[in-house]
C-alpha positions as CSV (number, residue, x, y, z in Angstrom):
1,X,20.1,12.8,11.6
2,X,18.9,10.8,8.5
3,X,20.2,7.3,8.3
4,X,19.6,4.4,6.1
5,X,20.2,1.3,8.2
6,X,19.5,-1.9,6.3
7,X,19.2,-0.1,2.9
8,X,21.1,-2.0,0.2
9,X,21.3,-0.8,-3.5
10,X,22.6,-3.3,-6.0
11,X,22.4,-3.8,-9.8
12,X,20.4,-0.7,-10.5
13,X,20.8,1.6,-13.5
14,X,20.0,5.2,-12.9
15,X,19.5,7.4,-16.0
16,X,19.0,11.0,-15.3
17,X,18.9,14.5,-16.7
18,X,21.7,17.1,-16.4
19,X,22.1,18.8,-13.1
20,X,24.3,19.3,-10.1
21,X,24.9,15.6,-9.3
22,X,23.9,12.1,-10.3
23,X,23.2,11.4,-6.7
24,X,23.0,13.7,-3.7
25,X,22.3,13.2,0.0
26,X,21.0,16.1,2.0
27,X,22.4,15.1,5.4
28,X,24.7,12.6,7.0
29,X,24.0,9.0,5.9
30,X,25.2,6.1,8.0
31,X,25.4,2.3,7.6
32,X,24.4,2.4,4.0
33,X,25.4,-0.4,1.6
34,X,25.3,1.0,-2.0
35,X,27.4,-0.6,-4.7
36,X,27.4,-2.2,-8.1
37,X,25.0,0.3,-9.7
38,X,25.3,2.2,-12.9
39,X,24.7,5.8,-13.8
40,X,23.8,7.2,-17.3
41,X,22.7,10.6,-18.5
42,X,24.0,14.0,-17.5
43,X,26.1,16.1,-17.8
44,X,26.5,16.9,-14.2
45,X,28.5,19.7,-12.4
46,X,29.9,17.1,-10.0
47,X,29.3,13.4,-10.2
48,X,28.2,12.7,-6.6
49,X,27.5,14.4,-3.3
50,X,27.6,12.1,-0.2
51,X,27.0,13.7,3.2
52,X,28.2,17.1,1.9
53,X,31.4,15.7,0.4
54,X,31.6,16.4,-3.4
55,X,33.1,13.9,-5.8
56,X,33.7,15.3,-9.2
57,X,34.1,12.0,-11.1
58,X,32.9,8.4,-10.9
59,X,36.5,7.4,-10.5
60,X,36.8,9.5,-7.3
61,X,33.6,8.0,-6.0
62,X,34.9,4.5,-6.5
63,X,38.2,5.4,-4.8
64,X,37.2,7.7,-1.9
65,X,33.4,7.6,-1.2
66,X,32.1,5.3,1.6
67,X,29.7,3.8,-1.0
68,X,29.9,2.7,-4.6
69,X,33.4,1.3,-4.8
70,X,32.3,-0.6,-7.9
71,X,29.9,1.9,-9.6
72,X,30.0,2.2,-13.4
73,X,29.2,4.9,-15.9
74,X,27.0,3.9,-18.9
75,X,27.1,6.1,-22.0
76,X,23.6,7.5,-22.5
77,X,24.1,7.4,-26.3
78,X,24.6,3.6,-26.3
79,X,23.0,2.4,-23.1
80,X,19.6,1.2,-24.4
81,X,19.0,-0.9,-27.5
82,X,15.8,1.2,-28.3
83,X,17.8,4.4,-28.3
84,X,15.8,5.6,-25.3
85,X,17.4,8.4,-23.3
86,X,16.5,10.4,-20.2
87,X,15.0,13.8,-21.1
88,X,17.4,16.7,-21.5
89,X,15.8,18.7,-18.8
90,X,14.4,17.6,-15.4
91,X,11.1,19.3,-16.3
92,X,10.5,17.2,-19.3
93,X,8.6,13.9,-19.1
94,X,10.4,10.6,-19.6
95,X,9.1,8.8,-22.6
96,X,6.4,6.8,-20.8
97,X,5.0,5.3,-24.0
98,X,8.3,3.4,-24.4
99,X,9.0,0.9,-21.7
100,X,11.7,-0.9,-23.6
101,X,14.7,-0.5,-21.2
102,X,16.6,-3.5,-22.6
103,X,20.3,-2.8,-22.8
104,X,22.2,-2.4,-26.1
105,X,24.8,-5.1,-26.8
106,X,27.5,-2.4,-26.5
107,X,26.2,-1.0,-23.2
108,X,28.6,-0.4,-20.3
109,X,26.0,-1.8,-18.0
110,X,26.4,-5.4,-19.2
111,X,27.7,-8.0,-16.7
112,X,28.3,-5.3,-14.0
113,X,25.7,-6.2,-11.5
114,X,25.7,-8.5,-8.4
115,X,23.8,-11.8,-8.2
116,X,20.7,-11.4,-6.0
117,X,18.8,-14.6,-5.1
118,X,15.3,-14.7,-6.6
119,X,15.8,-11.4,-8.3
120,X,18.3,-11.8,-11.1
121,X,18.9,-15.5,-11.1
122,X,19.5,-17.1,-14.6
123,X,21.6,-14.3,-16.0
124,X,23.7,-14.8,-19.0
125,X,27.3,-13.7,-19.1
126,X,29.8,-13.4,-16.3
127,X,27.5,-11.4,-13.9
128,X,23.9,-10.0,-14.0
129,X,23.4,-6.9,-16.2
130,X,22.4,-3.6,-14.5
131,X,18.9,-2.4,-14.8
132,X,15.5,-4.1,-15.3
133,X,16.3,-6.6,-18.0
134,X,19.1,-9.1,-18.8
135,X,20.5,-8.7,-22.4
136,X,18.4,-10.9,-24.7
137,X,15.4,-11.2,-22.3
138,X,11.9,-10.7,-23.7
139,X,9.9,-7.7,-22.4
140,X,7.2,-8.7,-19.9
141,X,3.7,-7.8,-20.8
142,X,2.6,-4.4,-19.6
143,X,-0.8,-2.7,-19.4
144,X,-4.3,-3.8,-19.8
145,X,-5.0,-7.4,-20.7
146,X,-7.8,-8.7,-22.9
147,X,-10.7,-10.1,-20.9
148,X,-9.8,-13.6,-19.7
149,X,-6.3,-12.8,-18.6
150,X,-3.2,-13.6,-20.7
151,X,-2.1,-11.3,-23.4
């Protein structure tokens, strides 16, 4: 029986293609602690499938599922300031050349996360933002560096 003891998900932003579900488990999951994450993309036939129970909407997940009592839906059209979106089909490649996943000022993922020591300290607003970057943060340097180190 698959289990996920000790697995905790917090403050993530999942952006995916259309399909059957945003999230699906393939067997019973016990002692999991998933909450305060966001979901963008779609559309999906059902929102969520947890241990073979289907939840058609995020509202039903928050009300009835054993996880994600405070999940949020972020509009894929307005989620990222760069306009980046998940590909329309799962077979398509995500735009790897664009690593700008900073949130738009109007994103539904702002101030929806949970404070995690040494991970998202120093957030601005009432709570940490979901995803990789706090609104207004500079992008960290990626990729090869010139000889000698710093970009």
